[in-house]
N, C-alpha and C positions, 0 to 999 in steps of 0.2 A: 490483566491485559485483555483487550477486546479481540475478537476473532472475526474474520470475514473471508471472502473469496476474491481473488484477483479477477477483475472484470475486463480490464484493458491495460496493455502495456504499449507504450509508444517507442519509436526509435530515437526520440528526442530526449530520453533520460527520465521519463516520469510515467506514472501509471495511476490507475484508479482501483479502489477496493469497494466491493459491494458488501456493505455492513448490515443489510437487511432493511435499511430505512429508504426513504424516497430519494435521497441524494447519495451519490458515490463519494468516497473519501479519497482525496488526492494524496499521492506520495511521490517524492523525488528520489532519484537513484541514490543519493547520499544518505537517505533514511533507512536503507536496507542493511540489516546486520548480518544475516546469514540466510541463505547462501549469497552469492553476488547478484547484483541486479540482472546481469546477463543470463543467469541460470533460472530466473523466475519465468513462469509460463502462465498464461490465462487459465483460469479454472482451479488453480492451486489454492489450498486453504493456508491462511497466514494469521499470525497474531501480531498485534501492534499496540502502540500507545497513541492516544489522540492528543495532539498539541495544537496551539493556536499558531497558524502560519500567517504570512503577510496578507493573504487573500481569504482567510477563514480557517476552519479546522483542517488539519492535515495529519496523516499517519507518520509516526516516527518509530524507530526501533522495530522495523518490519522483519519478522522471522517466519520461515516456513514451518508449518506444522507437520 
């Protein structure tokens, strides 16, 4: 599983992970495994799997480290 840092979380149910590359990785609230989306905060380290979403790569199975 890949690792990164939550860069931004929106109140619309999605966020972005800084994976160390030039582009941030999108994730939807339904992709969060543990804890819940509402418990995630910017700056936390997470692990995730990269899958192909409708608009490009997206994080799935997002878990707090």
